[in-house]
N, C-alpha and C positions, 0 to 999 in steps of 0.2 A: 483722781479720774473717773469719769462717767461710767468707763467700761467696768471699772472694778466695782461700782457701786451696781448696776444692772447685774454682772456674774455673780453679786453675793446674793441678790434678789432670787436670781433664777436657781442658784445653789441651794438656797433656803426653801423655796417651792419645791425642789427634787426631794429632801430630806425631810420635809414638813408640809405636806400636799395640804392646801386650802380649798374647800369646796366651791367658793368662789371666784378662785384664782385662774385666770386664763391660761396663766404659765403652768400651772397645776394641771389644767385639762389639756393642754398641750403635751404636756410630759406623759401623761397617761395614755395619750393616744398611740404611745410608742415610736420608735424609730421612723416606721413609715409614714404616721401622722405627720410627724416633724418634717420629713422630707416632701411630703404632699404638701405642705404649708409654704416651704423653701421652695418649690416651683411655682406656687402661685405668685408667690411674692416675686420671684424672678421674671415672670411672664409682665406684672406691671411694672416693673423697673424698665423692660424693652418698651413698653406700651407708653410710657411717659416719656422715656427719651426720645421716641419717634414724634409725640404729638404733644407734650406738655412741656410747661415752663421750667426753668430751673427749681422752683420750690418744690413743685410736684415730683420732679426727679429725686430731689434731697428726700423728700417725704418716703418716697418709694425705697430709696436705699437704705433709709433708716430702719423700715420695717423689715427690708432683706437681713440686713445686718442683725439685727434683734432675733430674728428666726436662726440664722446661723448660729446666733450665740446659744439659742436653748438645744442646737444640734450639738455644740462643743462642749455644754456642761452634760449632754446625755452621753457623748464619746469620752469624758475625761479628758477634755481638751482645754485648755487655759488661751487667753487672748495673749499671754506672754510667749506662749508656743507658736503661736501665730506671727507673732513680733520677731521670733527668733528664726523663724523660717525666712522671712521677708528680709531681715539683715544680712543673712547667709545668702541669698541670692542676689541683693544688691553688693556685697562685697565682692561675691565671684564676679558679678558682672563689672565692677569698677575694675579689679586686678585684670582682666580681659581686655581693658582699654574700651 
């Protein structure tokens, strides 16, 4: 699964920073730098959705998702943790009718 592959690269850059790696530089900017980038990417999703085509929205959502994955690595959260939370919410809603 591509999320596993991306998560592994992010975790590797966290453990073994590379000087020319975007992920390494983002991680070295700390949580504030990562959060700032997520804010920028969120705004770009909104702008694309308001005026762009589907391809542009997909592109910007992929950027946002990627930067959220960097934050997840910083926080020690895996995408499986997110999947479990979504599953829990979905199942709860299903039981409620």
